[in-house]
mmCIF file of the C-alpha atoms, coordinates in Angstrom:
data_MODEL
# 
_entry.id   MODEL 
# 
loop_
_atom_site.group_PDB 
_atom_site.id 
_atom_site.type_symbol 
_atom_site.label_atom_id 
_atom_site.label_alt_id 
_atom_site.label_comp_id 
_atom_site.label_asym_id 
_atom_site.label_entity_id 
_atom_site.label_seq_id 
_atom_site.pdbx_PDB_ins_code 
_atom_site.Cartn_x 
_atom_site.Cartn_y 
_atom_site.Cartn_z 
_atom_site.occupancy 
_atom_site.B_iso_or_equiv 
_atom_site.pdbx_formal_charge 
_atom_site.auth_seq_id 
_atom_site.auth_comp_id 
_atom_site.auth_asym_id 
_atom_site.auth_atom_id 
_atom_site.pdbx_PDB_model_num 
ATOM 1  C CA . MET A 1 1  ? 5.115   40.752 -54.535 1.00 0.00 ? 1  MET A CA 1 
ATOM 2  C CA . HIS A 1 2  ? 4.204   37.960 -56.917 1.00 0.00 ? 2  HIS A CA 1 
ATOM 3  C CA . GLU A 1 3  ? 0.567   37.751 -57.815 1.00 0.00 ? 3  GLU A CA 1 
ATOM 4  C CA . LEU A 1 4  ? -1.322  34.497 -58.003 1.00 0.00 ? 4  LEU A CA 1 
ATOM 5  C CA . ASP A 1 5  ? -4.671  34.305 -59.681 1.00 0.00 ? 5  ASP A CA 1 
ATOM 6  C CA . GLU A 1 6  ? -7.416  32.245 -58.066 1.00 0.00 ? 6  GLU A CA 1 
ATOM 7  C CA . VAL A 1 7  ? -6.786  29.191 -60.251 1.00 0.00 ? 7  VAL A CA 1 
ATOM 8  C CA . GLU A 1 8  ? -3.030  29.189 -59.513 1.00 0.00 ? 8  GLU A CA 1 
ATOM 9  C CA . PHE A 1 9  ? -3.710  29.644 -55.794 1.00 0.00 ? 9  PHE A CA 1 
ATOM 10 C CA . ASP A 1 10 ? -6.139  26.709 -55.737 1.00 0.00 ? 10 ASP A CA 1 
ATOM 11 C CA . ILE A 1 11 ? -3.726  24.494 -57.696 1.00 0.00 ? 11 ILE A CA 1 
ATOM 12 C CA . LEU A 1 12 ? -0.827  25.295 -55.355 1.00 0.00 ? 12 LEU A CA 1 
ATOM 13 C CA . ASN A 1 13 ? -3.132  24.476 -52.459 1.00 0.00 ? 13 ASN A CA 1 
ATOM 14 C CA . VAL A 1 14 ? -3.294  20.884 -53.757 1.00 0.00 ? 14 VAL A CA 1 
ATOM 15 C CA . LEU A 1 15 ? 0.425   20.519 -54.507 1.00 0.00 ? 15 LEU A CA 1 
ATOM 16 C CA . TYR A 1 16 ? 1.987   20.330 -51.047 1.00 0.00 ? 16 TYR A CA 1 
ATOM 17 C CA . PHE A 1 17 ? 2.499   16.673 -51.993 1.00 0.00 ? 17 PHE A CA 1 
ATOM 18 C CA . VAL A 1 18 ? 3.073   15.075 -55.395 1.00 0.00 ? 18 VAL A CA 1 
ATOM 19 C CA . GLU A 1 19 ? -0.293  14.768 -57.136 1.00 0.00 ? 19 GLU A CA 1 
ATOM 20 C CA . PRO A 1 20 ? -1.279  13.444 -60.579 1.00 0.00 ? 20 PRO A CA 1 
ATOM 21 C CA . PHE A 1 21 ? -3.141  15.706 -62.978 1.00 0.00 ? 21 PHE A CA 1 
ATOM 22 C CA . ASP A 1 22 ? -6.456  13.907 -62.485 1.00 0.00 ? 22 ASP A CA 1 
ATOM 23 C CA . LYS A 1 23 ? -6.240  14.327 -58.704 1.00 0.00 ? 23 LYS A CA 1 
ATOM 24 C CA . ILE A 1 24 ? -5.717  18.079 -59.172 1.00 0.00 ? 24 ILE A CA 1 
ATOM 25 C CA . LEU A 1 25 ? -8.854  18.133 -61.358 1.00 0.00 ? 25 LEU A CA 1 
ATOM 26 C CA . GLU A 1 26 ? -10.821 16.417 -58.567 1.00 0.00 ? 26 GLU A CA 1 
ATOM 27 C CA . GLU A 1 27 ? -9.670  19.019 -56.035 1.00 0.00 ? 27 GLU A CA 1 
ATOM 28 C CA . VAL A 1 28 ? -10.245 22.250 -57.968 1.00 0.00 ? 28 VAL A CA 1 
ATOM 29 C CA . PRO A 1 29 ? -13.473 23.467 -59.631 1.00 0.00 ? 29 PRO A CA 1 
ATOM 30 C CA . TYR A 1 30 ? -12.008 24.283 -63.058 1.00 0.00 ? 30 TYR A CA 1 
ATOM 31 C CA . ALA A 1 31 ? -12.025 22.672 -66.490 1.00 0.00 ? 31 ALA A CA 1 
ATOM 32 C CA . ALA A 1 32 ? -9.039  20.532 -67.489 1.00 0.00 ? 32 ALA A CA 1 
ATOM 33 C CA . ASN A 1 33 ? -7.810  23.024 -70.114 1.00 0.00 ? 33 ASN A CA 1 
ATOM 34 C CA . ILE A 1 34 ? -7.799  25.872 -67.553 1.00 0.00 ? 34 ILE A CA 1 
ATOM 35 C CA . VAL A 1 35 ? -5.939  23.743 -65.007 1.00 0.00 ? 35 VAL A CA 1 
ATOM 36 C CA . ALA A 1 36 ? -3.432  22.668 -67.682 1.00 0.00 ? 36 ALA A CA 1 
ATOM 37 C CA . ASP A 1 37 ? -2.782  26.277 -68.744 1.00 0.00 ? 37 ASP A CA 1 
ATOM 38 C CA . SER A 1 38 ? -2.313  27.403 -65.140 1.00 0.00 ? 38 SER A CA 1 
ATOM 39 C CA . LEU A 1 39 ? 0.003   24.481 -64.414 1.00 0.00 ? 39 LEU A CA 1 
ATOM 40 C CA . LYS A 1 40 ? 2.123   25.414 -67.435 1.00 0.00 ? 40 LYS A CA 1 
ATOM 41 C CA . ASN A 1 41 ? 2.347   28.993 -66.108 1.00 0.00 ? 41 ASN A CA 1 
ATOM 42 C CA . LEU A 1 42 ? 3.289   27.746 -62.647 1.00 0.00 ? 42 LEU A CA 1 
ATOM 43 C CA . ILE A 1 43 ? 5.985   25.503 -64.128 1.00 0.00 ? 43 ILE A CA 1 
ATOM 44 C CA . HIS A 1 44 ? 7.280   28.412 -66.213 1.00 0.00 ? 44 HIS A CA 1 
ATOM 45 C CA . LYS A 1 45 ? 7.487   30.559 -63.049 1.00 0.00 ? 45 LYS A CA 1 
ATOM 46 C CA . LYS A 1 46 ? 9.341   27.668 -61.328 1.00 0.00 ? 46 LYS A CA 1 
ATOM 47 C CA . TRP A 1 47 ? 6.611   27.439 -58.683 1.00 0.00 ? 47 TRP A CA 1 
ATOM 48 C CA . VAL A 1 48 ? 5.667   23.889 -59.700 1.00 0.00 ? 48 VAL A CA 1 
ATOM 49 C CA . VAL A 1 49 ? 7.730   20.996 -61.060 1.00 0.00 ? 49 VAL A CA 1 
ATOM 50 C CA . ALA A 1 50 ? 6.589   18.069 -63.183 1.00 0.00 ? 50 ALA A CA 1 
ATOM 51 C CA . MET A 1 51 ? 7.368   14.679 -61.641 1.00 0.00 ? 51 MET A CA 1 
ATOM 52 C CA . LYS A 1 52 ? 7.584   11.160 -63.102 1.00 0.00 ? 52 LYS A CA 1 
ATOM 53 C CA . TRP A 1 53 ? 7.412   7.866  -61.198 1.00 0.00 ? 53 TRP A CA 1 
ATOM 54 C CA . ASP A 1 54 ? 10.775  6.067  -61.175 1.00 0.00 ? 54 ASP A CA 1 
ATOM 55 C CA . GLU A 1 55 ? 10.235  2.316  -60.917 1.00 0.00 ? 55 GLU A CA 1 
ATOM 56 C CA . THR A 1 56 ? 13.844  1.649  -59.944 1.00 0.00 ? 56 THR A CA 1 
ATOM 57 C CA . ALA A 1 57 ? 13.878  4.120  -57.073 1.00 0.00 ? 57 ALA A CA 1 
ATOM 58 C CA . GLN A 1 58 ? 10.189  3.527  -56.256 1.00 0.00 ? 58 GLN A CA 1 
ATOM 59 C CA . ASP A 1 59 ? 9.806   7.268  -55.886 1.00 0.00 ? 59 ASP A CA 1 
ATOM 60 C CA . TYR A 1 60 ? 8.911   10.361 -57.883 1.00 0.00 ? 60 TYR A CA 1 
ATOM 61 C CA . LYS A 1 61 ? 11.756  12.095 -59.668 1.00 0.00 ? 61 LYS A CA 1 
ATOM 62 C CA . ARG A 1 62 ? 11.704  15.582 -61.122 1.00 0.00 ? 62 ARG A CA 1 
ATOM 63 C CA . SER A 1 63 ? 11.145  15.578 -64.859 1.00 0.00 ? 63 SER A CA 1 
ATOM 64 C CA . PHE A 1 64 ? 13.145  18.431 -66.368 1.00 0.00 ? 64 PHE A CA 1 
ATOM 65 C CA . ILE A 1 65 ? 11.434  17.932 -69.713 1.00 0.00 ? 65 ILE A CA 1 
ATOM 66 C CA . TYR A 1 66 ? 7.695   17.430 -69.886 1.00 0.00 ? 66 TYR A CA 1 
ATOM 67 C CA . ASP A 1 67 ? 5.197   17.137 -72.711 1.00 0.00 ? 67 ASP A CA 1 
ATOM 68 C CA . SER A 1 68 ? 2.845   20.092 -72.311 1.00 0.00 ? 68 SER A CA 1 
ATOM 69 C CA . ASP A 1 69 ? 0.386   18.363 -74.661 1.00 0.00 ? 69 ASP A CA 1 
ATOM 70 C CA . ASN A 1 70 ? 0.101   15.391 -72.312 1.00 0.00 ? 70 ASN A CA 1 
ATOM 71 C CA . MET A 1 71 ? -0.293  16.865 -68.822 1.00 0.00 ? 71 MET A CA 1 
ATOM 72 C CA . ARG A 1 72 ? -1.846  13.609 -67.537 1.00 0.00 ? 72 ARG A CA 1 
ATOM 73 C CA . ALA A 1 73 ? 1.459   11.766 -68.063 1.00 0.00 ? 73 ALA A CA 1 
ATOM 74 C CA . TYR A 1 74 ? 2.969   13.598 -65.072 1.00 0.00 ? 74 TYR A CA 1 
ATOM 75 C CA . SER A 1 75 ? 2.399   14.368 -61.450 1.00 0.00 ? 75 SER A CA 1 
ATOM 76 C CA . TYR A 1 76 ? 3.121   17.780 -59.982 1.00 0.00 ? 76 TYR A CA 1 
ATOM 77 C CA . LEU A 1 77 ? 4.619   19.287 -56.870 1.00 0.00 ? 77 LEU A CA 1 
ATOM 78 C CA . ALA A 1 78 ? 4.887   22.872 -55.650 1.00 0.00 ? 78 ALA A CA 1 
ATOM 79 C CA . THR A 1 79 ? 8.460   24.123 -55.231 1.00 0.00 ? 79 THR A CA 1 
ATOM 80 C CA . LYS A 1 80 ? 9.708   25.918 -52.131 1.00 0.00 ? 80 LYS A CA 1 
ATOM 81 C CA . ASP A 1 81 ? 9.295   29.240 -53.982 1.00 0.00 ? 81 ASP A CA 1 
ATOM 82 C CA . GLY A 1 82 ? 5.790   28.254 -55.042 1.00 0.00 ? 82 GLY A CA 1 
ATOM 83 C CA . LEU A 1 83 ? 4.810   27.411 -51.470 1.00 0.00 ? 83 LEU A CA 1 
ATOM 84 C CA . MET A 1 84 ? 6.267   30.685 -50.221 1.00 0.00 ? 84 MET A CA 1 
ATOM 85 C CA . VAL A 1 85 ? 4.224   32.643 -52.789 1.00 0.00 ? 85 VAL A CA 1 
ATOM 86 C CA . HIS A 1 86 ? 1.142   30.583 -51.909 1.00 0.00 ? 86 HIS A CA 1 
ATOM 87 C CA . ASN A 1 87 ? 1.553   31.145 -48.163 1.00 0.00 ? 87 ASN A CA 1 
ATOM 88 C CA . GLY A 1 88 ? 2.222   34.841 -48.636 1.00 0.00 ? 88 GLY A CA 1 
ATOM 89 C CA . HIS A 1 89 ? -0.953  35.310 -50.659 1.00 0.00 ? 89 HIS A CA 1 
# 
């Protein structure tokens, strides 16, 4: 069984839909640096993906490379595995 800490659980709770970093901060009661660190862990575990807005497609596209020093430049979405871990918690 994969373990989620409280911060990761609360972040995944917000990411059923694509959300920008600032929206995540509005929804969870943690400091930006804590949210950023947890998001990086969730991305590393493949439970969250970074997304970028694609003007041409007028939709979010997965960003396979993201700048971990600029978390606000991206939006985030829980993966199927991330949602399964979240729902099994």
